[in-house]
C-alpha positions in Angstrom: 0.0 0.0 0.0 1.4 3.4 -0.9 2.3 6.0 1.6 -0.5 8.3 0.5 -3.1 5.6 1.1 -1.6 4.8 4.5 -1.8 8.5 5.4 -5.4 8.7 4.4 -6.3 5.6 6.3 -4.7 7.0 9.4 -6.3 10.4 9.0 -9.8 9.2 8.2 -9.8 7.3 11.5 -9.7 10.6 13.3 -12.6 12.3 11.4 -15.6 12.9 13.5 -17.9 12.4 10.5 -16.7 8.9 9.8 -17.8 5.7 11.6 -15.5 2.7 11.2 -16.6 -0.9 11.3 -14.5 -1.6 14.3 -16.5 1.0 16.3 -19.3 -1.4 16.7 -22.9 -0.4 15.9 -23.6 2.6 18.2 -26.2 4.2 15.9 -28.2 1.2 14.7 -31.8 2.4 14.5 -30.8 5.9 15.8 -28.7 7.6 13.1 -30.8 10.8 12.9 -30.8 11.5 16.6 -27.6 9.7 17.7 -25.2 10.7 14.9 -26.7 13.9 13.4 -28.5 15.1 16.5 -31.8 15.9 14.7 -34.8 14.0 13.5 -34.4 14.6 9.8 -34.8 11.9 7.1 -31.8 9.7 6.5 -30.5 9.0 2.9 -27.8 6.4 2.0 -25.4 6.3 -0.9 -24.0 2.8 -1.4 -20.5 2.2 -2.7 -20.0 6.0 -2.5 -16.4 5.9 -3.5 -15.0 9.4 -2.9 -18.4 10.6 -1.7 -18.9 13.2 -4.4 -22.6 12.4 -4.8 -23.1 12.2 -1.0 -21.6 15.6 -0.3 -23.4 17.3 -3.2 -26.7 15.9 -2.2 -26.0 17.2 1.4 -25.3 20.7 0.0 -28.6 20.6 -2.0 -30.8 19.3 0.9 -29.7 20.7 4.3 -33.0 19.4 5.7 -31.9 15.8 5.2 -29.1 13.6 6.6 -26.8 11.8 4.2 -24.5 8.8 4.8 -22.0 7.6 2.2 -21.1 3.9 2.6 -18.0 2.3 1.3 -15.4 -0.3 2.4 -12.3 1.6 1.3 -11.3 4.2 3.8 -8.8 5.9 1.5 -11.7 6.7 -0.8 -14.1 7.9 1.9 -11.3 10.2 3.1 -11.9 12.6 0.2 -15.6 13.2 0.8 -15.3 13.3 4.6 -12.5 15.8 4.4 -14.4 18.0 2.0 -17.5 17.9 4.3 -15.3 18.9 7.3 -13.5 21.7 5.5 -16.8 23.1 4.1 -18.7 22.7 7.4 -21.3 20.5 5.9 -22.9 19.0 9.0 -25.6 16.8 7.5 -23.3 14.3 5.9 -21.4 11.4 7.4 -19.6 8.2 6.2 -19.7 4.6 7.3 -16.9 2.2 6.4 -18.4 -1.2 6.1 -19.1 -4.0 3.6 -22.5 -3.3 2.1 -23.4 -7.0 2.8 -23.6 -6.0 6.5 -26.1 -3.1 6.1 -28.7 -4.9 8.3 -26.3 -4.9 11.2 -25.9 -1.1 11.1 -29.4 0.2 10.4 -32.8 -0.4 12.0 -36.1 -1.3 10.3 -37.7 1.6 8.5 -34.8 3.9 9.3 -33.9 5.0 5.8 -35.9 7.3 3.5 -33.9 6.9 0.2 -31.1 4.9 -1.2 -28.8 6.1 -4.0 -26.6 3.7 -6.0 -24.4 5.7 -8.3 -22.1 4.1 -10.8 -21.5 0.8 -9.0 -19.3 -2.0 -10.3 -21.7 -3.7 -12.7 -20.1 -7.1 -11.9 -20.9 -8.3 -15.5 -19.7 -11.9 -15.0 -22.7 -14.3 -14.4 -20.7 -15.9 -11.6 -20.7 -12.5 -9.8 -24.4 -11.7 -10.1 -24.9 -11.9 -6.3 -22.4 -9.0 -5.9 -24.5 -6.7 -8.1 -26.0 -4.0 -5.8 -29.4 -4.5 -7.5 -29.5 -8.3 -7.4 -32.3 -10.0 -5.6 -30.0 -10.6 -2.7 -29.4 -6.9 -2.1 -32.9 -5.7 -2.9 -34.3 -8.1 -0.3 -31.9 -6.5 2.2 -32.9 -2.9 1.4 -36.6 -3.4 1.7 -36.9 -3.6 5.5 -34.5 -0.7 6.0 -36.7 1.7 3.9 -39.7 3.5 5.2 -43.0 2.7 3.4 -42.7 4.3 0.0 -38.9 4.8 0.4 -37.2 5.3 -3.0 -34.2 3.6 -4.6 -32.2 5.4 -7.3 -29.8 3.7 -9.7 -27.6 5.9 -11.9 -25.2 3.9 -14.2 -23.3 4.1 -17.5 -23.6 0.3 -17.8 -26.5 -0.6 -20.1 -26.4 -4.2 -19.0 -26.8 -3.4 -15.3 -29.6 -1.0 -16.2 -31.5 -3.7 -18.1 -30.8 -6.3 -15.4 -32.2 -4.0 -12.7 -35.3 -3.2 -14.7 -35.9 -7.0 -15.1 -35.4 -7.4 -11.3 -37.9 -4.7 -10.6 -40.5 -6.4 -12.8 -39.6 -9.9 -11.5 -40.1 -8.9 -7.9 -43.2 -6.8 -8.5 -41.6 -3.5 -7.4 -43.0 -0.1 -8.4 -41.1 1.6 -11.2 -41.3 5.4 -11.1 -38.8 6.5 -13.7 -36.7 4.7 -16.3 -34.5 6.3 -19.0 -31.5 5.0 -21.0 -30.3 8.5 -21.8 -30.7 10.7 -18.8 -29.3 14.0 -20.3 -31.5 13.7 -23.3 -34.6 13.1 -21.1 -36.8 15.5 -19.1 -35.6 13.9 -15.9 -32.2 15.6 -15.7 -32.9 18.0 -12.9 -30.4 19.6 -10.4 -30.2 16.4 -8.4 -29.7 14.0 -11.2 -27.3 16.3 -12.9 -24.7 16.0 -10.1 -21.7 14.5 -11.9 -18.9 12.6 -10.2 -15.4 12.4 -11.6 -16.1 9.1 -13.3 -19.4 10.2 -14.8 -17.6 13.2 -16.4 -15.1 10.8 -17.9 -18.0 8.6 -19.2 -19.7 11.6 -20.8 -16.5 12.6 -22.5 -16.4 9.2 -24.0 -20.0 9.7 -25.3 -21.4 7.1 -23.0 -25.1 7.3 -22.3 -26.2 7.6 -18.6 -29.0 5.3 -17.5 -31.3 6.1 -14.6 -33.9 4.1 -12.6 -36.1 5.2 -9.8 -38.2 2.6 -7.9 -39.8 1.6 -4.6 -41.1 -1.5 -2.9 -44.7 -0.2 -2.6 
């Protein structure tokens, strides 16, 4: 591991807006009041990477709480540091494996889930690792409040189509589907947030897919 990564790992462990997996589960079922000290809605971004989407959502919606989740502390470091430097108090980060979500959040605790540009895991043998596989969708359901929304934003046409099929297969409610977000009427201020990687995809003339769905 490079010196820069080691430095970031060490530094992120001192950030007050980051909860590490070895800290136990002090906020399970109580993130709004326990971590953010308010009773505002809680929104997750899964596999948040550097936390660009998480931080920008927090800027747009100060009346909501945002938690970026990723396993790699050297990535979380960037978003967490930006939030601290810019005094954005409605954003936090949780360093865990997404497979363990149910251990860290209580039933009905989450209002929305964002999945932005996840690894599409294209190999059939890795289907269970796709963040919109049946395995994960079943996990998200009890965490969401009734009517809670899931958003998927991806440049991968295969993952988009796969997720749409899962929505239909499981009888979920599809609210929005587009295979070319920026040529659709759905590209509002929120969906137009662009991460570093999305900007690269757009430069390569890739289309951006978007799905919005719920369990009720």
